[in-house]
C-alpha positions in Angstrom: 87.0 61.9 -31.0 85.4 65.1 -30.0 85.2 66.1 -26.3 81.6 66.0 -26.1 81.8 62.4 -27.3 83.8 61.3 -25.0 82.1 63.1 -22.2 78.9 61.0 -23.4 80.8 57.8 -23.6 82.1 58.2 -19.9 78.9 59.1 -18.7 77.0 56.0 -20.2 80.3 54.0 -18.6 79.3 55.2 -15.5 75.7 54.2 -15.7 76.2 50.5 -16.2 78.7 50.6 -13.6 75.6 52.3 -11.2 73.0 49.9 -12.5 71.5 48.0 -9.1 72.6 44.1 -9.5 68.7 42.8 -10.7 69.4 45.4 -13.5 73.1 43.7 -14.4 72.3 40.2 -14.1 69.9 41.5 -17.3 73.0 41.9 -19.3 73.2 39.4 -22.2 75.0 35.8 -20.9 78.3 35.0 -22.7 78.7 32.2 -24.4 77.0 30.8 -27.5 73.1 29.6 -28.3 74.0 26.4 -26.4 75.9 27.5 -23.6 73.2 30.1 -22.6 70.5 27.0 -22.6 72.8 24.9 -19.7 72.9 28.3 -18.0 68.7 28.7 -17.8 69.0 23.8 -17.0 71.8 24.9 -14.8 69.5 27.5 -13.3 66.2 25.8 -12.7 67.7 22.5 -11.3 69.4 24.1 -8.7 66.4 26.1 -7.7 64.6 22.1 -8.0 67.5 20.8 -5.8 67.0 23.6 -3.2 69.0 23.3 0.2 70.3 19.8 -1.1 72.7 22.2 -3.2 75.5 23.8 -0.8 77.8 24.9 -3.8 76.5 26.8 -7.1 79.5 27.7 -8.2 80.1 24.7 -11.0 76.6 22.8 -12.0 77.4 19.4 -14.2 75.0 18.5 -16.9 74.8 15.2 -18.3 73.2 15.0 -22.0 72.5 11.6 -22.4 70.5 12.8 -26.1 73.8 12.9 -27.6 75.8 9.9 -28.8 78.5 8.6 -26.9 80.9 9.7 -28.8 80.3 13.2 -28.4 80.5 15.7 -25.5 78.2 15.6 -23.6 79.0 16.2 -20.0 79.0 19.8 -20.0 80.5 21.5 -16.9 78.6 24.4 -15.8 80.3 27.7 -14.3 77.7 30.2 -13.6 80.2 32.0 -11.4 82.2 32.8 -14.5 79.9 31.9 -17.1 81.8 29.4 -18.5 80.8 26.0 -19.8 83.6 22.8 -20.7 82.6 19.7 -21.9 83.7 15.9 -22.4 83.0 13.1 -22.5 81.0 10.3 -20.5 80.1 6.8 -20.4 76.3 5.7 -19.6 75.3 2.5 -18.5 75.1 -0.6 -20.4 71.8 -1.8 -19.3 70.4 1.3 -20.7 72.5 0.2 -24.1 71.9 -3.1 -24.4 73.4 -2.9 -28.4 76.4 -1.1 -26.9 75.5 1.3 -30.2 76.7 4.6 -28.0 73.4 5.5 -28.0 71.0 5.9 -24.0 67.9 3.9 -25.2 66.1 3.6 -21.3 66.6 4.6 -17.9 66.5 2.8 -15.0 66.4 3.5 -11.4 66.1 -0.2 -10.2 69.0 -2.2 -8.8 70.9 -4.9 -10.5 70.2 -3.3 -13.8 72.9 -1.8 -14.2 71.2 1.6 -16.4 72.0 4.8 -15.8 69.0 6.7 -13.7 68.0 10.4 -14.5 67.5 13.4 -12.4 69.6 15.8 -10.5 72.4 14.3 -7.9 74.7 15.7 -5.1 78.5 15.2 -5.0 79.3 13.7 -1.7 83.2 12.9 -0.8 86.0 10.8 -2.5 86.4 7.1 -1.3 88.5 4.5 -3.1 86.6 1.9 -4.6 87.0 -0.7 -7.6 88.0 2.3 -9.9 90.5 3.6 -7.2 89.2 7.3 -5.9 85.2 8.1 -6.6 82.8 10.2 -6.1 80.2 9.4 -4.0 76.3 10.9 -5.5 73.0 10.9 -3.6 70.2 11.1 -6.1 67.6 13.9 -5.3 64.5 12.6 -7.5 62.1 9.8 -7.6 64.0 8.4 -10.9 67.5 7.9 -9.0 66.8 7.5 -5.5 68.7 4.4 -5.3 71.5 5.9 -6.3 73.4 5.0 -2.8 73.0 1.7 -2.7 72.9 1.0 -6.1 76.6 2.5 -5.2 76.0 5.0 -8.4 79.4 7.0 -8.6 81.4 9.1 -10.4 84.7 7.4 -11.5 87.2 7.0 -14.3 87.5 4.0 -16.4 90.3 3.2 -19.2 86.6 2.0 -21.7 85.9 5.7 -21.1 88.9 7.7 -22.5 89.0 9.3 -25.7 91.4 6.5 -27.6 88.3 4.1 -26.8 86.3 6.8 -29.5 89.2 6.7 -32.0 89.1 2.6 -31.7 85.2 2.1 -31.6 83.6 4.9 -32.8 81.8 5.3 -29.2 82.8 5.1 -25.5 82.8 2.1 -23.0 79.8 1.3 -21.0 79.4 1.4 -17.1 76.8 -0.6 -14.4 75.1 3.1 -14.5 78.1 5.1 -13.2 78.9 8.9 -14.4 82.6 6.8 -16.0 85.1 9.2 -17.5 88.5 9.0 -18.8 91.6 10.3 -16.7 92.4 13.1 -17.1 88.4 14.3 -17.6 88.1 12.8 -14.0 90.5 14.7 -12.4 89.1 17.3 -13.6 85.5 16.5 -12.2 87.2 15.6 -9.3 88.7 19.0 -8.4 85.4 21.1 -10.2 82.0 19.3 -9.7 82.9 17.4 -5.9 81.8 18.5 -2.3 78.2 19.5 -2.4 77.3 20.3 -6.0 74.8 19.5 -8.6 74.7 16.7 -11.2 71.9 16.5 -13.4 71.6 13.9 -16.2 68.8 13.8 -18.9 68.3 13.5 -22.4 68.6 16.6 -23.9 69.8 16.4 -27.1 70.7 19.9 -26.6 72.3 21.0 -30.7 74.6 24.2 -31.0 72.0 26.3 -31.9 70.7 25.8 -28.6 67.8 23.6 -30.1 66.9 20.1 -28.5 67.1 17.4 -30.4 65.2 14.8 -27.7 62.0 15.5 -26.0 62.0 15.9 -22.6 60.3 12.7 -20.4 57.3 13.0 -17.6 58.8 15.6 -15.3 61.1 15.6 -12.6 59.6 15.9 -8.8 61.7 15.9 -6.0 61.7 12.4 -4.3 60.9 11.5 -0.5 64.1 11.8 1.6 65.3 8.1 1.7 68.6 8.1 1.0 69.5 11.1 1.1 68.6 11.3 5.0 70.1 8.4 6.1 73.3 9.2 4.4 73.2 12.2 6.0 72.1 10.7 10.1 74.9 8.4 9.1 72.5 5.3 8.7 74.7 4.4 5.8 
């Protein structure tokens, strides 16, 4: 390479480093088309959740628009621009046929169904399935999460080996159940004030959406979230 070309290359690199933050943010995002769609969803939901979320580096997105045998629980790291995907179960009330496909959501106590919407992850506690993570529902579609004991926990029926035997995961009572190794990752990376979002996206590798979104989500009344913060629970 000629000295003139080296100077041009150096000037170009310097110009990139000198770009203001807004210009740098406009550079192409890393990852596949699906990853880029997940980054966009994570940012949209963080904006919608506002101050309810106090750790904004990693967002969990549970895509219940795909079969339970698929890796449909996406850990979206916005700081590193990385996506890691794992298995997650849905509620038996959402899949009465037990065929691995979520057919309905419910926010009703006793429904044993999954609820769609945005959640804030709270502290760890010891429950029926050992260490679990409390969740607070931020939408009208999931604002009963705390009183329904909808949490993140580990379960044998959510192990990948269950898929090898049955072709699908087992079902929870509406909780986000994961295998032991995958839950340990969730425990360390998604608890303590981060956002978990659940919806039927049907997101494909090419970034397209197989499932049509339901009605737009609107923030709920403070209800459970407010009572939790004030110590009423």
